N, C-alpha and C positions, 0 to 999 in steps of 0.2 A: 250543198256547196256553201251555203251561208254558215252552216255549223263548222265545216272544215276551215273556212276563212276566219271564223271567230276563234277557233283553237290555236291557229297559227298566230293570230294577233295577240292573244293572251300570253302565249309562250314567249313571244318577242318582248312584250312588256315586262313579264316576270324576269326574264334574263337581264333586261336593261336595269331593272330595279336592283337585282342581286349584284350585278357588276358595279352599279352606282354605290351600293352600300359598302362594297369592298374598297373601292377607291376612296370613298368618304371616310371609312374607318382608318385607312392608312394616312390620309391627310390629317385626320383628327389626332392620330398617334404622334405624327410629326409635330403638330401644334399643341399637343397635350401638355399643359404646364407641369404635369407630373413627370414627363420625359424630358431629358436634357441631352444635349450633344456635347461630348467630351472629345475635342479634337485639338491636337497640338498645332502651334503656329510654326509652320515649316520655314518661315522667314527668320525665325529666331534661331540662330545657329552657333552662338557663343555661350559657353557655360563654365562655371567652376564646379568641380565635382570632388567630393571627399567620400571615400568608401573604406569602411573598416570591416575586417573579416576575423572572426574567432572560430577556431576549428579544433576539435578533439575527436579521438577515436583510435583506430589501429590501422597500420599499413601492413600489407602482406607481401613479403619478399621471398622469392625462390631461394632455397638454400644452395642450389647449384647454378653455375653460369648458364647451363642449358635450362630454359624455363620449363618447369613442370608444375602442375597443380597439386601433386601428391605430397611433396615435401616443401612445406612453406613455413617460414619464420614470421611470426607476427610481433610487431613492435608498437608500443603506444606512441601516438603523435599528439602534439599540442602546439598550436601556433597562433600568432596574432599578426595580421598584416594591415598596413595602412597605405592607401593610394590617394594622393591629393594632386589634382592636375587641372589645368585649363584645357578645354576641348572646343575645337571649332569644326563643325560638320561641313565638309566640302561637297558632299553628294548624298542624297537620300535614295533609298531603295523604294520600290513600289509598295512594299508592305509597311512603310512608315519608319523603318529602322535606318540609322545612319549607315552608309556604305563605305565612305571614305572620310577620314578626319585627320586633323592635326591635333597633337597633344604636347603640352609641356608639363613635365612632372616636377612639382615642387617637392614631393615626398613619394618614394616608392620603396618600401622595405617590408621584410618579413622576418620575424624572429620566433624561435621555438625550440622544441626538442623532438628528436626521433629516437626512441629508446632512451639510452643514457647520454646520447650525443646532442649537444646544442648546436644550433646553426643560426646564421644571420645572413640575409641576402638584401642587397640594395643596388639601385642603379648607380652607375658611375656618372660623374658630371657630364661627360661628352654624350651620354646616352639618354639625356632627359628630353631632348627635342625630337619627337618622333612623328611618324605617319602611321595610320592604322587603316587597313583595308579588310573588307570581308571578301575573301577569295577562296575558292575551292572548299566551301563549307566550313571555313574557320577564320578567326580573326588573326591577322598577320601584322605584327608591329615591326617597324624597321627604322633605322636612322639613315639620313642622307649624308651624314658627316663621317660616321665610322660604323664598324660592324659590331653588333651586339654579341656579348658573351653568351654561351649556352645557358649559364645560370640566370642571366638577365631575361632571356626569352622565357624560361620557366617561370620566373617571378611575375612576368606580365600576363601569364595565362590566368586571368582572374574571372571568377563566375559573376553573374549579374552585370552584364555589360551595360554601361550607361547609354551606349549608342542604340540600344534596342528597347529602352524603358517606355518611350512614348508609343511604341508599336503594340504595347499591351492594352491600350485603351479600346473601348467598345467601338466596333465599326458602324453601329447604328445608334440612333437616339435610345436612351435607356432611362427607366424609372428606378427609384430606390427599391431595392429588393430584386431587381432584374439581374439575370445571369446570362453569361455567354461563354462559349469555349474559346480557349486560346489556340491560335493557329500553330501547327507543329513547327513550321519554319521559324515563326517568331520565337517560340519557346527555345528552339535550338540556338538561335542567335543570342537571345538574352542570357541563357545559361552556358554559353560558350561550348556547345556540343556540336559534333559534326552533323548529327541527324537525330530526330525523334521519331521512333517507329510507332509507338502507342502512347496515348495520353488520356487521362481523365481530368486534367487540369482545367478548371473553369474559374471565371472571375464573377464577382457580385458587387454591385454598387450598394454600399451599406449606409452611406450618408451623403447628403448634398446640401450646400448652402450657396448663396450667391458668390461667396469668395472661393470655395474649394469643394472638391468631391473626394470621397474616400472609397477605395475599392479593396476587396480582399480576394486573394487567389488561393486555391487549394486543390490538391489532387496528386496523383502518382503518374510517373511516366517511365518509359523504357527508351533508352537512346544509345548512342555510341560516340566514342571519341577515338579518332584514328583507327577505326576498326575494332576497338575494344568495347564490349557491351557494358552499360551502366544503368542502374536503377535509382530513381530519385523520388522521395516523398517530400512534398513541398507545401509550405504555407507562407503567404506573404501579405503585407499591407502596403498600400500605395496611396499617396496624396497627389491629386491633380489640382494645380492652382488655376482657377477659372479666369482670373484676371490676367495672369501672365501667359496662360494657355500652354502650360508645360507641366510635366511631372517633376515635383521638387523634392520628394522624400519617398524612400522605400525601405522596408525592413523585411528580411527574408529569413526563415528558418527552414533548413532542409536536412534530410538524412540521405546520404548517397552510399551505394554499394557498387564498387567498380571492380571488374575482374582484372586479373594480372595480365599485363601486356608484355610484349617482347622487350620494350624499352622503358616501361613504366611499372611501378609496383601497383598491386591492387590495394583497395582500402575500403574500410567501413567507417564513415565519419559523420559527425553531426556538426553543422556549421550555422553560425549566425552572421548575417550580413546587414549592415546599415549604410545607406547611401543618402547623402544630401547633395542636391543638384540646383545650383543657383544661376539664373541667367545673368550674363554680363553685358554691359554696354560697350566696354572697351577692354581689350586684353591687357594683362599685366606683363607676361613674359612671351607670349606668342607674338608673331609678327602682326603689325597693325592692320595689314591687309591680308585677305585670304590668299593662300598659296595658289599661284596660277600655273605651276608646272607639274601638277599631279596628273596621273593617268588612271584608267579604270583598273589596271592590274599592276601588281608590284613589279618594279624593274627586276629582271632576272639577276643582275649583279648584286642586288641587296639581299638575296635569299641565301646568304652564307652566315655562318656563326663562328666566332672565335672560341676554340676549345683549348683549355689551358690545364696543365698538370704541374703543380709545384712538387709533387712527389717524385715524378720522373724527370721533370725539367724541360718541358717543351710547350710551345704555343703554335697553333696552326689555324688555318682558315678553311672550313669545310662546309659542304652542303648541310642544311639544317637537319636532314634526316640522320646525320651522325650524332651520337651522344656518347659521352664517357659513362661507362657502366660501373667500372671498378677503378679506383685510383689509390694505390698504396705505394709506400717506399719500395722501389725496385721493380714495380710492375704496374702497368696501366692497360685497361682494355676498353675499347669503344666498339659500338655496333652501328650499322646502317639499317634503319627500320623503315619500311614503307608499308603503310596501312596494316600494321601489326604483322608484317612478314619480315623475317630476318633475311636481309639481302647479303650482308657481309660482316665480317668481324676483323678487328685489327688489334693485335697485341703489341705493346711497345715496352721496351726495357733498356736501361743503360747498359753498355758493354764495358769490358775492361779497357782502361785507358792505355793507349800505345805510347811509346816514347816519342817525344817531340820530333817531328820530321819524318816519323815512320808511318807508312800507310799500307793497308791491305790491298792487294791487287784485285782487279775485277775478276780475273780468272780464278783466283783463290776463293773469292766470295761466292762465285757461281758453284764452285766445287763444294764448299761448306753447305750452301743452301740445298744443293741436290742431295748430299749425304744425309742431311737432317730429316728428309722425308722417307728414307728407307725404301721399303717395298711399295710405298704409295707413289713413288716417282714414275712418270712416263716419259716426259721429254721437256727440254728447256725451250720455251717459246721465244724469248728474247732477253737480252741483257744490255745495260747501258750505263754510262758514267757521265756525270755532269756536275756543274756548280749551280746551286739554286739562288734565289733572290737574297737569301740571308748570308751568302758566301760559304755555305756548307758544301763539302764534297758529298755527292749523292751517288751511290751505286744501287742499281735496281735490276732484279732478275725475276722473270715471270716463268713459272713452271706449271705444266699440266700434269695433274695426278688423278688419283681415284681413291675414294673411300667407300668401302663396301659396295663396289660396283657403280658408285655415283661419281660422275666426272666433276672434278674440283680443280680450281686454279689457286695457286699460292703466289703472292708477290712479296718478295723479300727486299726491303729497302734499308740500306745502312747509311746513316748520316755521320759525318765526322768533321772536325775542324783542325786547324793547324796545331792546336795544343795537344791533340791526341784524344780528345773527348769524343765518345762515340755513342750512338743510339741505334737500336735495331727495331724496325717496324715490320710485322708480319701480317699481311692481309690474306684472308681466306674467303673465297666466293664460289658458290656453285655455278656451273656453266649455265644453268637455267636463268640466272640472275645477272648475267654479264651486261645485258642491255641496260638494266636499271643501275648497275654499278657504274657504268658510263665513265670510265677513266678516273675514278676516285683516287687511285694510286698516284696518278699524275698530279692531281691537285694537292695531295699530301706531300709529295716529293718537292713540289715547287714552293709551298707556303710554310713548311715547318721551319722553325728556328729554335735555338736553345735559349732557355732562360738563363740569366746570369746566375752564378753559383750562390750569390746572396739571396736570390729569390727562389731557389730550388732546394729541396731537401733530398738529395740523391742517395740512393743505395744501390750498388751494382748487383744485378741478379746473377745467380750462379746456376749452371755454367754460363759464361758469357759468349754466346754465339748463336747462329740460327737454330742449332739443335735444341736450344732451350725453348723455342717458340713452336710448340706442336699444337695442332688443332684440338 
């Protein structure tokens, strides 16, 4: 009995000593002068940010409007972009990244070449005061005063988001030489990806003084953007100001290979990114007080984009999933893409001008539309005639048809004005996508208006009629 009592007592003492050593070692690690805590000050919410991006490589563009990976044209791409803005964080996420923010862009522009063609993109003056939300696994920028153009939305899709930089810091005290993995969700936010499926990216504290700490990140990851797979090889350097308690500088070098999507080209590029991030005591162009009218999600009426074609001469307001794919004199084509699935396509072209005062009747338009489909025609579902907000006469006919045993709907819309100027839009959508399509033809009919002839470079397509717009 005494022996058993002694063994139990010894075991309890040993266990207590071991547990005590574990607790003590953790406390010592926390108090170890070699370990430091790098944590941003969440009360500091106002910054001036300047980001520069240099990019070169190749873009891969399908040679056919129907996306295929077998026949691809590769074009060299070279660009430089500059973003200079004030940023106020309105709400932080649990992972330490900004969730909602105000931004005022002093500069937002991108210049470069794709193949032999030069391009230049920049924000219009009314589009400089913006809100930014992280919603549905993506950064969404919008204006409360006007609608962003499709090109402006693309310009604002910038890697290395300043709202996620502080989230790259180590979650625990760390010593020089210490390493830690970067959370997949944080990586996705920082690199403006929808998701990160696999990653070897880790960070290391390489230097620390009382004033600042320097970290390096490196590794590879597999992720996706709007359903399109992408692979990234990454190396970055980051400076954390220990006095200001915020990340103030970051430089990134990355190589990215992205597959071809339904609405985006694929590419193989090398990029260099430099970001300077300075805390501000007072805003320069942002409102003096934080906006109090923000919500956790983007207002639904802000999720539209202005789509403009000077080649065909129109402007319209559409769901952001619609993008202009081809735009040349006499013909324009746009597509509605949802998570890399082709929902619908719309072909637009100017028609022959009628004599002033002369109009095509709705009955004749229905007949022409039906005839253009040939043996694909099954039945006319509806037809209508109205005047839209721009004062254009709008005739619309919806036809049920079939292509290789697949049910398909066509919507033919003719726009005309009193001068005899006309434009035909032909929308094609599979019956399986009608719910996602969700009356996009009505939005197009209501919002389209003609550009002035001075702003458009029109060339009438031949032949001029519904028969010219086949799927």
